[in-house]
C-alpha positions in Angstrom: -76.1 -38.7 11.4 -74.8 -42.1 12.5 -75.4 -43.1 16.1 -74.3 -46.5 17.3 -77.0 -46.6 20.0 -79.8 -46.6 17.4 -78.2 -48.7 14.7 -79.2 -52.4 15.2 -78.1 -53.8 11.9 -75.3 -51.7 10.4 -75.5 -53.2 6.9 -79.2 -52.1 6.6 -78.3 -48.6 7.8 -75.6 -48.4 5.1 -78.1 -49.4 2.4 -80.4 -46.6 3.4 -77.6 -44.0 3.1 -76.6 -44.5 -0.5 -79.4 -42.5 -2.1 -81.8 -45.2 -3.0 -79.4 -47.5 -4.7 -80.8 -51.0 -4.3 -78.6 -53.8 -3.1 -79.9 -57.3 -2.9 -78.4 -59.2 0.0 -75.9 -62.0 0.0 -77.6 -65.1 -1.2 -80.7 -64.2 0.6 -82.4 -61.0 1.6 -82.0 -59.2 4.8 -84.5 -56.8 3.6 -87.0 -59.5 2.7 -90.6 -58.4 2.7 -91.9 -61.9 3.2 -92.6 -63.0 6.8 -93.4 -66.4 8.3 -96.1 -66.9 10.9 -95.4 -67.7 14.5 -96.6 -71.3 14.0 -94.1 -71.7 11.1 -91.2 -70.3 13.1 -91.9 -72.6 16.0 -92.2 -75.5 13.5 -88.9 -74.6 11.9 -87.1 -74.6 15.3 -88.7 -77.9 16.1 -87.5 -79.5 12.8 -84.0 -78.3 13.3 -83.9 -79.7 16.9 -85.3 -83.1 15.8 -82.8 -83.4 13.0 -80.0 -82.7 15.4 -81.3 -85.2 18.0 -81.7 -87.9 15.4 -78.1 -87.2 14.1 -79.5 -87.5 10.6 -79.7 -84.6 8.1 -83.3 -84.0 7.0 -83.5 -82.2 3.6 -86.3 -80.1 5.1 -83.8 -78.5 7.5 -82.7 -76.1 4.7 -86.3 -75.0 4.2 -86.7 -74.5 8.0 -83.6 -72.3 8.0 -85.1 -70.3 5.2 -88.3 -69.9 7.1 -86.4 -68.4 10.0 -84.4 -66.1 7.7 -87.5 -64.7 6.0 -88.7 -63.5 9.5 -85.5 -62.0 10.5 -87.0 -58.5 10.9 -89.2 -59.8 13.8 -87.2 -62.8 14.7 -85.5 -63.0 18.1 -82.8 -65.6 18.6 -82.3 -66.4 22.3 -79.3 -68.2 23.8 -80.9 -71.7 23.6 -81.7 -71.2 19.9 -78.1 -69.9 19.3 -76.8 -73.0 21.0 -78.9 -75.2 18.7 -77.5 -73.4 15.7 -73.9 -73.8 16.9 -74.6 -77.5 17.4 -75.8 -77.8 13.8 -72.7 -76.0 12.6 -70.3 -78.2 14.6 -72.1 -81.5 14.2 -70.1 -84.2 12.3 -73.0 -86.5 11.9 -74.2 -85.0 8.6 -72.8 -82.9 5.8 -74.5 -79.6 5.5 -75.2 -78.2 2.0 -73.2 -75.1 1.0 -76.4 -73.0 0.9 -77.0 -73.6 4.6 -73.8 -72.0 5.9 -74.6 -68.3 5.1 -78.1 -68.7 6.6 -76.8 -70.3 9.8 -74.2 -67.4 10.2 -76.9 -64.8 9.5 -79.1 -66.3 12.3 -76.2 -66.2 14.7 -75.6 -62.6 13.7 -79.2 -61.8 14.6 -78.6 -63.4 18.0 -75.5 -61.3 18.7 -77.1 -58.0 17.6 -80.5 -58.5 19.2 -79.5 -60.0 22.5 -79.2 -57.5 25.3 -76.4 -59.5 27.0 -75.6 -62.8 25.3 -73.9 -65.5 27.4 -70.2 -65.0 27.5 -69.5 -68.7 27.5 -71.8 -69.2 24.6 -70.0 -66.4 22.7 -66.6 -68.0 23.4 -68.1 -71.3 22.1 -69.3 -69.6 19.0 -65.8 -68.2 18.3 -64.4 -71.8 18.5 -67.1 -73.1 16.2 -66.6 -70.4 13.7 -62.8 -70.8 13.7 -63.4 -74.5 13.0 -65.9 -74.0 10.2 -63.7 -71.5 8.4 -60.7 -73.8 8.8 -62.4 -77.0 7.6 -65.5 -76.0 5.5 -64.9 -72.7 3.9 -62.1 -73.8 1.6 -64.4 -76.3 -0.2 -67.6 -74.4 0.0 -66.6 -70.8 -0.2 -68.9 -68.4 -1.9 -69.5 -64.6 -1.8 -72.4 -65.0 0.7 -70.4 -67.4 2.9 -67.6 -64.8 3.1 -69.9 -61.9 3.7 -71.8 -63.6 6.5 -68.6 -64.8 8.1 -67.1 -61.2 8.1 -70.4 -59.9 9.5 -70.7 -62.3 12.4 -67.0 -62.1 13.3 -67.2 -58.3 13.3 -70.4 -58.3 15.4 -68.9 -60.6 18.0 -65.7 -58.4 18.3 -68.0 -55.4 19.0 -69.9 -56.9 21.9 -68.6 -55.3 25.1 -69.0 -58.3 27.3 -67.0 -60.7 25.1 -63.6 -61.7 26.4 -60.5 -60.0 24.9 -59.2 -63.3 23.6 -62.4 -64.0 21.7 -62.4 -60.5 20.2 -58.8 -60.8 19.1 -59.5 -64.2 17.5 -62.5 -62.8 15.6 -60.5 -59.8 14.4 -57.6 -62.1 13.3 -59.9 -64.4 11.3 -61.8 -61.4 9.8 -58.5 -59.9 8.6 -57.4 -63.2 7.1 -60.6 -63.6 5.2 -60.3 -60.1 3.8 -56.7 -60.5 2.8 -57.0 -64.0 1.3 -60.5 -64.1 -0.2 -61.3 -60.5 -1.1 -61.8 -61.6 -4.8 -65.1 -63.2 -3.7 -66.4 -59.7 -3.1 -66.0 -59.0 -6.8 -68.0 -62.1 -7.7 -70.9 -60.9 -5.6 -71.0 -57.2 -5.2 -74.4 -57.3 -3.5 -72.5 -58.4 -0.4 -70.5 -55.2 -0.1 -72.8 -53.7 2.6 -72.4 -56.8 4.7 -68.6 -56.8 4.3 -68.4 -53.1 5.2 -70.7 -53.6 8.2 -68.5 -56.4 9.5 -65.4 -54.1 9.1 -67.2 -51.3 10.9 -68.0 -53.6 13.8 -64.4 -54.8 14.0 -63.0 -51.2 13.9 -65.3 -50.3 16.8 -64.1 -53.2 18.9 -62.6 -52.3 22.3 -59.4 -54.1 21.4 -57.2 -52.5 18.8 -54.6 -55.3 18.1 -55.6 -55.5 14.5 -57.0 -51.9 14.2 -54.6 -50.7 11.5 -54.7 -54.0 9.7 -58.5 -53.8 9.3 -58.1 -50.2 8.0 -55.5 -51.5 5.5 -58.1 -53.9 4.1 -60.8 -51.3 4.0 -58.7 -48.9 2.0 -56.7 -51.4 -0.1 -58.9 -54.1 -1.5 -60.6 -51.8 -4.0 -57.3 -51.2 -5.8 -56.4 -54.8 -6.4 -56.9 -56.1 -9.9 -59.1 -59.0 -8.9 -60.7 -57.1 -6.1 -64.2 -55.5 -6.0 -65.1 -52.7 -8.4 -64.9 -49.1 -7.2 -68.4 -47.5 -7.5 -70.2 -44.5 -6.1 -72.6 -46.6 -3.9 -69.5 -48.4 -2.4 -67.9 -45.0 -1.8 -70.9 -43.7 0.0 -71.1 -46.8 2.2 -67.4 -46.4 3.1 -68.1 -42.8 4.1 -71.0 -43.7 6.4 -69.4 -46.8 8.0 -66.4 -44.5 8.9 -68.8 -41.9 10.2 -70.4 -44.6 12.4 -67.0 -45.9 13.6 -65.5 -42.5 14.4 -68.7 -41.3 16.1 -68.4 -44.2 18.5 -64.7 -43.5 19.1 -65.4 -39.9 19.9 -68.4 -40.7 22.2 -66.4 -43.4 24.1 -63.3 -41.1 24.3 -61.1 -43.8 22.6 -58.2 -41.4 22.3 -55.7 -44.1 21.5 -57.7 -45.2 18.5 -58.3 -41.7 17.3 -54.6 -40.9 17.6 -53.7 -44.0 15.7 -56.3 -43.3 13.1 -55.2 -39.6 12.7 -51.5 -40.4 12.3 -51.4 -43.8 10.6 -54.5 -43.6 8.3 -55.0 -39.9 7.6 -51.5 -38.7 8.3 -49.6 -41.1 6.0 -51.0 -42.4 2.7 -49.8 -45.9 1.9 -49.3 -46.9 -1.8 -52.0 -49.6 -1.4 -54.6 -47.1 -0.3 -57.1 -46.2 -3.1 -57.7 -42.4 -3.4 -61.5 -42.6 -3.6 -61.6 -44.6 -0.4 -59.3 -42.2 1.3 -61.5 -39.3 0.4 -64.6 -41.0 1.7 -62.9 -42.0 4.9 -61.9 -38.3 5.4 -65.5 -37.3 4.7 -66.8 -39.8 7.2 -64.5 -38.3 9.8 -65.7 -34.8 9.0 -69.4 -35.8 9.4 -68.6 -37.5 12.8 -66.5 -34.6 14.0 -69.3 -32.1 13.1 -71.8 -34.1 15.1 -69.4 -34.1 18.1 -68.7 -30.4 17.7 -72.4 -29.7 18.0 -72.5 -31.0 21.5 -69.0 -30.7 22.9 -65.9 -28.7 22.2 -63.1 -31.3 22.2 -59.6 -30.4 21.2 -58.8 -33.9 19.8 -61.9 -33.6 17.5 -60.5 -30.4 16.0 -57.2 -32.1 15.3 -59.0 -35.0 13.7 -61.0 -32.7 11.5 -57.9 -30.8 10.4 -56.3 -34.1 9.4 -59.3 -35.1 7.4 -59.5 -31.8 5.5 -55.8 -32.1 4.7 -56.3 -35.6 3.4 -59.1 -34.4 1.0 -56.9 -31.5 -0.1 -54.0 -33.9 -0.7 -56.1 -36.2 -2.9 -57.5 -33.2 -4.8 -54.0 -31.9 -5.5 -52.9 -35.3 -6.8 -55.9 -35.4 -9.1 -55.2 -31.9 -10.4 -51.5 -32.8 -11.0 -52.3 -36.1 -12.7 -54.9 -34.6 -15.1 -52.9 -31.3 -15.6 -55.9 -29.3 -14.6 -59.5 -29.3 -15.9 -59.2 -28.6 -19.6 -56.6 -31.2 -20.6 -57.8 -34.0 -18.3 -58.5 -37.4 -19.6 -61.9 -38.8 -18.9 -60.8 -42.2 -17.7 -62.9 -44.1 -15.2 -60.6 -43.7 -12.2 -60.4 -39.9 -12.4 -64.1 -39.7 -13.2 -64.9 -41.8 -10.1 -62.6 -39.7 -7.9 -64.2 -36.4 -9.1 -67.6 -37.9 -8.2 -66.5 -39.1 -4.8 -64.8 -35.7 -4.0 -68.0 -33.9 -4.8 -70.3 -36.3 -2.9 -67.8 -36.4 0.1 -67.9 -32.6 0.4 -71.6 -32.5 -0.1 -72.2 -34.9 2.8 -69.5 -33.7 5.1 -70.4 -30.0 5.3 -68.2 -26.9 4.9 -64.5 -27.3 4.7 -61.6 -24.8 4.6 -60.8 -23.4 1.1 -58.0 -24.9 -0.9 -57.5 -24.2 -4.6 -57.3 -27.9 -5.6 -60.6 -28.7 -3.9 -62.3 -25.7 -5.7 -61.0 -26.8 -9.1 -62.0 -30.5 -8.5 -65.5 -29.3 -7.6 -65.7 -27.2 -10.7 -64.5 -30.2 -12.8 -67.0 -32.5 -11.1 -69.9 -30.2 -11.8 -69.1 -29.6 -15.4 -67.8 -33.1 -16.3 -69.6 -35.5 -14.1 -72.8 -34.0 -12.7 -73.8 -32.0 -15.8 -71.7 -33.8 -18.5 -73.6 -32.1 -21.4 -70.6 -31.4 -23.6 -69.5 -35.1 -23.4 -73.0 -36.3 -24.1 -73.4 -34.0 -27.1 -70.2 -35.3 -28.6 -71.2 -38.9 -28.0 -74.7 -38.4 -29.5 -73.3 -36.7 -32.6 -70.8 -39.4 -33.1 -73.4 -42.1 -32.8 -75.6 -40.3 -35.4 -73.0 -39.2 -37.9 -70.4 -41.9 -37.7 -72.0 -45.2 -36.6 -75.5 -44.3 -37.8 -77.0 -45.9 -34.7 -79.1 -44.5 -31.9 -77.7 -43.3 -28.6 -78.6 -45.4 -25.6 -81.2 -43.3 -23.8 -81.0 -45.5 -20.7 -77.5 -44.1 -20.0 -79.0 -40.6 -19.5 -81.9 -42.0 -17.5 -79.5 -43.7 -15.2 -77.7 -40.5 -14.7 -80.9 -38.6 -13.9 -81.7 -41.3 -11.3 -78.2 -41.3 -9.8 -77.3 -40.0 -6.3 -74.7 -37.7 -7.9 -77.3 -35.9 -10.0 -79.8 -35.7 -7.2 -77.3 -34.0 -4.9 -76.3 -31.5 -7.5 -77.8 -28.6 -5.5 -75.9 -29.4 -2.4 -72.7 -29.8 -4.4 -73.3 -26.5 -6.0 -73.7 -24.9 -2.6 -70.4 -26.4 -1.4 -68.7 -25.1 -4.7 -70.0 -21.6 -4.2 -68.9 -21.6 -0.5 -65.4 -22.6 -1.7 -65.5 -19.8 -4.3 -66.4 -17.2 -1.8 -63.3 -18.0 0.3 -61.0 -18.4 -2.7 -58.1 -16.2 -3.8 -58.4 -14.0 -6.8 -56.6 -16.3 -9.2 -58.7 -19.3 -8.3 -61.9 -17.2 -8.6 -61.0 -16.0 -12.1 -60.1 -19.5 -13.2 -63.4 -21.1 -12.1 -65.4 -18.2 -13.5 -63.8 -18.7 -16.9 -64.6 -22.4 -16.7 -68.2 -21.8 -16.0 -68.6 -19.1 -18.7 -66.9 -21.3 -21.3 -69.2 -24.2 -20.3 -72.2 -22.0 -20.9 -71.1 -21.3 -24.5 -70.3 -25.0 -25.1 -73.7 -26.0 -23.9 -75.3 -23.4 -26.2 -73.4 -24.6 -29.2 -73.8 -28.3 -28.5 -77.5 -28.2 -27.7 -78.3 -26.3 -30.8 -76.8 -29.1 -32.9 -78.3 -31.9 -31.0 -81.8 -30.3 -30.7 -82.0 -29.8 -34.4 -81.0 -33.4 -35.0 -83.2 -35.0 -32.4 -86.3 -32.8 -32.5 -88.2 -35.2 -34.9 -85.9 -38.2 -34.4 -85.7 -39.0 -30.7 -87.7 -36.6 -28.7 -87.4 -38.7 -25.5 -83.6 -38.4 -25.5 -83.9 -34.7 -26.1 -86.3 -34.3 -23.1 -83.9 -36.1 -20.8 -80.9 -34.1 -22.0 -82.8 -30.9 -21.3 -83.5 -32.1 -17.7 -79.8 -32.2 -17.2 -79.4 -28.8 -18.9 -82.2 -27.2 -16.8 -80.3 -28.3 -13.6 -77.1 -27.0 -15.1 -78.8 -23.6 -15.6 -79.8 -23.5 -11.9 -76.2 -24.2 -11.0 -75.0 -21.3 -13.2 -77.6 -19.0 -11.7 -76.5 -19.8 -8.1 -72.9 -19.4 -9.0 -73.5 -16.1 -10.9 -75.3 -14.7 -7.9 -72.2 -15.6 -5.8 -70.0 -13.8 -8.3 -72.1 -10.7 -8.2 -72.0 -10.6 -4.4 -68.2 -11.0 -4.5 -67.4 -8.8 -7.5 -69.9 -6.0 -7.8 -68.9 -4.0 -4.8 -66.5 -1.2 -3.8 -63.6 -3.5 -3.4 -63.3 -3.8 -7.2 -62.9 -1.1 -9.9 -65.8 -0.1 -12.0 -64.1 -1.7 -15.0 -63.8 -5.1 -13.4 -67.5 -4.9 -12.2 -68.6 -4.1 -15.7 -66.5 -6.9 -17.2 -68.0 -9.5 -14.8 -71.5 -8.2 -15.4 -71.1 -8.6 -19.2 -69.8 -12.1 -18.7 -72.7 -13.1 -16.6 -75.2 -11.6 -19.1 -73.6 -13.4 -22.1 -73.6 -16.7 -20.1 -77.3 -16.3 -19.2 -78.1 -15.6 -22.8 -76.5 -19.0 -23.8 -78.7 -20.9 -21.3 -81.8 -18.8 -21.7 -83.5 -21.7 -23.5 -83.4 -23.8 -20.3 -84.9 -21.1 -18.0 -88.3 -22.8 -17.3 -89.2 -21.1 -14.0 -89.0 -17.8 -12.3 -86.1 -17.8 -9.9 -85.5 -15.1 -7.3 -81.8 -15.7 -7.6 -82.0 -15.2 -11.4 -83.9 -12.0 -11.1 -81.6 -10.6 -8.4 -78.5 -11.4 -10.5 -80.1 -9.8 -13.6 -81.0 -6.6 -11.7 -77.5 -6.3 -10.3 -75.6 -6.8 -13.6 -77.9 -4.8 -15.8 -77.7 -1.9 -13.4 -73.9 -2.1 -13.7 -73.8 -2.4 -17.5 -76.3 0.3 -18.4 -74.2 2.9 -16.6 -71.3 2.7 -19.1 -71.2 3.0 -22.9 -68.3 0.6 -23.3 -70.0 -2.1 -21.2 -73.2 -1.7 -23.3 -71.2 -2.1 -26.5 -69.3 -5.1 -25.2 -72.6 -6.9 -24.3 -74.4 -6.0 -27.5 -71.5 -7.1 -29.7 -71.6 -10.5 -28.1 -74.9 -11.0 -29.8 -74.8 -13.5 -32.7 -74.3 -11.9 -36.1 -76.9 -12.0 -38.9 -74.7 -14.7 -40.6 -74.6 -16.7 -37.4 -78.4 -16.5 -37.1 -79.3 -17.4 -40.6 -76.7 -19.9 -41.6 -75.2 -23.1 -40.1 -71.6 -23.8 -39.4 -70.1 -20.8 -41.1 -72.1 -20.9 -44.3 -71.8 -17.3 -45.7 -74.9 -17.1 -47.8 -76.0 -13.6 -47.0 -76.6 -10.4 -49.1 -73.7 -8.1 -49.7 -75.5 -5.2 -48.1 -78.6 -4.7 -46.0 -81.7 -2.9 -47.2 -81.6 -0.3 -44.4 -78.1 0.7 -45.6 -79.7 2.2 -48.8 -79.4 6.0 -48.8 -83.0 6.8 -48.3 -82.3 10.5 -47.8 -82.7 10.9 -51.6 -86.3 10.0 -51.2 -87.2 12.9 -49.0 -87.2 15.5 -51.8 -89.2 13.5 -54.2 -92.9 13.3 -54.7 -94.9 10.5 -53.1 -95.3 8.7 -56.5 -91.6 8.7 -57.3 -90.7 7.8 -53.7 -93.0 4.7 -53.9 -91.5 3.8 -57.3 -88.0 3.8 -56.0 -89.0 1.7 -53.0 -90.6 -0.8 -55.3 -87.4 -0.8 -57.2 -85.5 -1.8 -54.1 -87.6 -4.9 -53.7 -84.6 -7.1 -54.5 -83.1 -5.8 -51.2 -86.3 -6.3 -49.2 -86.1 -10.0 -49.4 -87.5 -12.4 -46.8 -84.6 -13.1 -44.5 -85.7 -16.7 -44.0 -84.7 -17.5 -47.6 -81.1 -16.6 -46.9 -80.1 -19.8 -45.2 -78.3 -23.0 -45.8 -80.4 -25.8 -47.3 -81.9 -27.9 -44.5 -81.5 -25.2 -41.8 -84.4 -23.0 -40.8 -83.4 -20.3 -38.4 -87.0 -19.9 -37.1 -87.0 -23.5 -35.9 -83.8 -23.1 -34.0 -85.4 -22.8 -30.6 -82.1 -22.6 -28.7 -80.9 -19.7 -30.8 -84.2 -18.0 -30.7 -84.3 -18.1 -26.9 -80.8 -16.5 -26.8 -81.8 -13.7 -29.2 -84.9 -13.1 -27.2 -82.7 -12.6 -24.1 -80.7 -9.9 -25.9 -83.9 -8.3 -27.3 -85.2 -8.0 -23.8 -82.1 -6.8 -22.1 -80.7 -4.3 -24.7 -83.6 -1.8 -24.2 -82.5 -1.3 -20.6 -79.1 0.1 -21.8 -80.1 1.5 -25.2 -79.6 5.1 -24.1 -75.9 4.4 -23.7 -75.6 2.5 -27.0 -74.2 4.5 -29.9 -76.4 4.6 -33.0 -73.7 3.0 -35.3 -73.5 0.0 -33.0 -77.2 -0.4 -32.9 -77.3 -0.1 -36.7 -74.5 -2.6 -37.3 -75.2 -5.3 -34.6 -78.8 -5.0 -33.4 -80.8 -4.0 -36.4 -80.2 -7.1 -38.5 -81.4 -9.4 -35.8 -84.3 -7.1 -34.8 -85.7 -7.0 -38.3 -85.1 -10.7 -38.8 -87.0 -11.8 -35.8 -89.9 -9.5 -36.5 -90.7 -12.2 -39.1 -90.5 -15.0 -36.6 -93.7 -17.1 -36.5 -93.7 -17.1 -32.7 -95.8 -14.1 -31.7 -93.9 -13.5 -28.4 -90.6 -13.3 -30.3 -92.0 -11.0 -32.9 -93.5 -8.7 -30.4 -90.2 -8.5 -28.5 -88.5 -7.4 -31.7 -91.1 -4.6 -32.2 -90.5 -3.6 -28.6 -86.9 -3.3 -29.3 -87.7 -0.9 -32.2 -90.0 1.1 -29.9 -87.2 1.3 -27.3 -84.7 2.7 -29.9 -87.3 5.1 -31.4 -88.0 6.4 -27.9 -84.3 6.8 -26.9 -82.2 9.9 -27.3 -84.2 13.2 -26.9 -81.6 15.3 -28.7 -82.7 15.7 -32.4 -79.3 16.7 -33.6 -77.3 13.5 -33.4 -76.9 10.6 -35.7 -79.5 8.6 -33.8 -82.2 10.7 -35.4 -80.9 10.0 -38.9 -80.8 6.3 -38.2 -84.3 6.4 -36.8 -85.6 7.9 -40.0 -83.7 5.4 -42.1 -85.1 2.5 -40.1 -88.7 3.6 -40.5 -88.8 2.8 -44.2 -87.7 -0.8 -43.8 -89.7 -1.2 -40.6 -92.9 -0.4 -42.4 -92.0 -2.7 -45.3 -91.1 -5.5 -43.0 -94.1 -5.2 -40.7 -96.8 -4.7 -43.3 -95.4 -7.5 -45.5 -96.1 -10.0 -42.7 -99.4 -8.6 -41.6 -101.8 -10.2 -40.7 -100.2 -13.6 -41.1 -97.0 -13.1 -39.0 -96.7 -9.6 -37.8 -98.6 -9.1 -34.5 -100.8 -6.0 -34.7 -100.0 -4.9 -31.1 -96.3 -5.0 -31.8 -96.6 -3.0 -35.1 -99.0 -0.5 -33.5 -96.6 0.2 -30.7 -93.8 0.7 -33.3 -95.8 3.0 -35.4 -97.0 5.0 -32.4 -93.4 5.4 -31.2 -92.0 6.6 -34.5 -94.8 9.1 -34.9 -94.2 10.4 -31.4 -90.5 10.6 -31.5 -89.5 11.6 -35.1 -89.0 15.3 -35.7 -92.1 17.2 -36.7 -92.8 17.0 -40.4 -90.4 14.1 -41.0 -90.9 12.4 -44.4 -90.5 9.1 -42.5 -93.8 9.9 -40.7 -95.5 10.6 -44.0 -94.2 7.3 -45.4 -95.4 5.4 -42.4 -99.0 6.7 -42.7 -98.9 6.3 -46.5 -97.9 2.7 -46.1 -100.7 2.0 -43.6 -103.3 3.5 -46.0 -101.9 1.5 -48.9 -102.1 -1.7 -46.8 -105.6 -0.9 -45.8 -106.6 -0.5 -49.4 -105.0 -3.8 -50.3 -106.8 -5.6 -47.5 -110.1 -4.0 -48.6 -109.5 -5.0 -52.2 -108.7 -8.6 -51.2 -111.8 -8.7 -49.1 -114.1 -7.3 -51.8 -112.7 -9.8 -54.2 -114.0 -12.7 -52.1 -117.4 -14.2 -52.4 -119.7 -13.7 -49.5 -119.4 -17.3 -48.3 -115.6 -16.8 -48.1 -115.7 -13.5 -46.2 -115.9 -15.0 -42.8 -113.0 -17.3 -43.5 -110.7 -14.6 -44.7 -108.1 -14.0 -42.0 -110.8 -14.0 -39.3 -113.1 -11.7 -41.3 -112.6 -7.9 -41.5 -110.7 -7.6 -38.2 -107.2 -7.0 -39.7 -108.4 -4.1 -41.9 -110.5 -2.7 -39.0 -107.4 -2.6 -36.8 -105.4 -0.7 -39.3 -108.2 1.8 -39.8 -108.5 2.3 -36.0 -104.7 2.8 -35.8 -104.9 5.4 -38.5 -107.6 7.2 -36.6 -105.4 7.4 -33.5 -102.4 8.5 -35.5 -104.1 11.4 -37.1 -104.4 13.3 -33.8 -100.7 12.7 -33.2 -99.6 13.8 -36.7 -102.0 16.8 -36.5 -100.0 18.1 -33.5 -96.7 17.6 -35.4 -97.8 19.5 -38.3 -98.9 22.2 -36.1 -95.5 22.4 -34.5 -93.7 22.3 -37.8 -91.9 25.4 -39.1 -91.3 24.0 -42.6 -93.2 26.7 -44.6 -92.7 24.8 -47.8 -94.1 21.4 -46.8 -96.6 22.5 -44.1 -99.5 23.7 -46.4 -99.3 20.4 -48.4 -99.2 18.3 -45.3 -102.2 20.0 -43.7 -104.3 19.5 -46.8 -103.2 15.9 -47.1 -103.9 15.2 -43.4 -107.4 16.7 -43.5 -108.2 14.6 -46.6 -106.8 11.4 -45.0 -108.8 12.0 -41.8 -112.0 12.3 -43.7 -111.4 9.3 -46.0 -110.3 7.0 -43.2 -113.3 7.8 -41.1 -115.7 7.2 -44.0 -114.0 4.0 -45.0 -114.1 2.7 -41.5 -117.9 3.2 -41.5 -118.7 2.1 -45.0 -116.6 -1.1 -45.2 -118.5 -2.9 -42.5 -122.0 -1.6 -43.3 -121.4 -2.5 -46.9 -120.3 -6.0 -46.1 -123.2 -6.6 -43.8 -125.6 -5.5 -46.6 -123.8 -7.5 -49.2 -123.7 -10.6 -47.0 -127.5 -10.5 -46.5 -128.1 -9.9 -50.2 -125.8 -12.7 -51.3 -127.3 -15.1 -48.8 -130.6 -14.8 -50.8 -129.1 -14.7 -54.4 -125.3 -15.2 -54.8 -123.6 -12.8 -57.0 -120.4 -10.8 -57.5 -119.5 -8.2 -54.9 -118.7 -4.8 -56.2 -115.3 -3.5 -55.1 -115.3 -0.8 -52.5 -113.8 2.6 -53.5 -110.1 2.9 -52.5 -108.9 5.3 -49.9 
């Protein structure tokens, strides 16, 4: 917080408050790290004095001035040295080079600011000298640094309490004239802006207010002139903090006349020449200063000043909304873009303000368009690649990541959420829709860009994802605020469920960018899932938002999918057939049991679409929490295609999650008389085909084992699907054994990690036998039961023998073949 008592050089303080933006100083460096020795400083003063006494200009005098300037951090200019500098400036014996004037003015500025009580007579003399210099020398030797140092010293003198009123008025008059007539020099050297603003700050804090409004007119008006300085975020932040410094001083000194004039003439009436972004930052500076004052003293005039500042911000926000016709149809021109950035930074640095709908909408617009401009960046990148064929400038994104705006995204998000909490229902609904739409846009855009840049420009993709990760955090914080506002007794259950589904869908779109465990995220998920899983319609609404099979396996609407899915075959006809004919029919359906990955557009591989995979994984993890409420026909139509597809995903975590989904469905619904049981039995046939076809290369054994255990536990006793499951496992074990026995001994240890895959299936069969034995015992099917008992006993014996023999045989054969290589005899089939 600005305090005049501890701010020696205002321009340096301004530079430290703009978020690390570096500004070199006018023609020289007030932040110079070089420093001269005491001997060099004494020598410099001596050379200047000798040159003046001899009335001849020594070229070394310029070097002496630079020596003093380089030590300004530790340099103290006393009245005698100041008198010497004034004599040099006013001497007519020699013509000073243009470069010397800014340095002489800077040294005088150090004298004014560091002197505890400079000589009043000397100050008055300095005012006369400065007036003469600017009247006779400035016109022919003007430069940005000459202007900046002149404004700085004039403002500093007008701020000294002991200076005569006439000198203060003269300084303010000259300062205003320089700003009004030579403002275009600021554009030529924008590094001088901190010095110019500091000089204005000093002048506004002067005890005389003859030119008070005139100085304000310059501060708020020069940025809108065609040949004036450019409007930038660093400039805006410095305006905010110089106003904070000025107003803090006015409040502390009880300058009621100034505060009243400021409140009525600057904040109360907006002149056509005032630039909106500057008005916003001025208002924000007032809010910061008034907050500081409010912490220590309750002053009524401070409250009135704060209200005027908040009204000014709301007025500018309303103008912006009106000009851009809201968020969606707004043009992305530079002026509106800057104003959105300034509004968000102003509110971030000024603390909480009263709610107004325009401010809330402007904050939403700033977050989605300026701070996290992902949609705009995606569009630009795609245009560069597809239209111009050139590469996108990665430095543009790096500069954004390093910007003050992006670094303050968290604070701005907090201000936005506070505004949302206080908003009316219409405003809340509007910004909610904007955020949820943004999530879908980011999902769609990042999918395209990620697939294009993954192998082409990974550095650009990494930087994009840094922005997206921060955007995800913003959405999480906002979603938590929504749950606290919406999921309570003040709203109907229907509205609560609607908002919960919207949050879940939005989270699914940004799941790819969730790189850390966030308490806010987990809290929000728990709240919304608890709301959704209590209602069937909410469960259906969430599940049906899941991407369809066509969306998952094709790109941009390419409909290259089979006309029906394999699990839609009427497998009930298999139940009454013998095992031999049942297997024959299943083999006849092989044209249906295709690898899903082949059904895709040329050039697009669904398994490499990491953004989409993350979204599906989110659904696969959340759906089991509400699966009890999900009708079987919805699970069959929407969930099953994606579940079976991602069982074949090469990422083990994704594949295991798909198996867990199958387990959840098989474990759901305890009533054996509904359609859910029928669907369970149908799905088992394809589940076994899909799982075993990918084992051991893709299918994770733990996932398949859990799925098999679940179907055996939860299918009706004696179900043909259970028989088919175990039969398929036995068949797979035989195939693995045949493949193993066909290998030479030297290749055995290199075959899929040795005998481990076969061993795992045999162990699984051993565990299943006890489960199936119980089901057969409970079965009341007098026709099938005798056959099943006999089959089960034979299977139990054979699997136990095979489990022992396969490994002892291999050990023996391995030893024999190590001595004399030969052909390995195939092991007997189960």
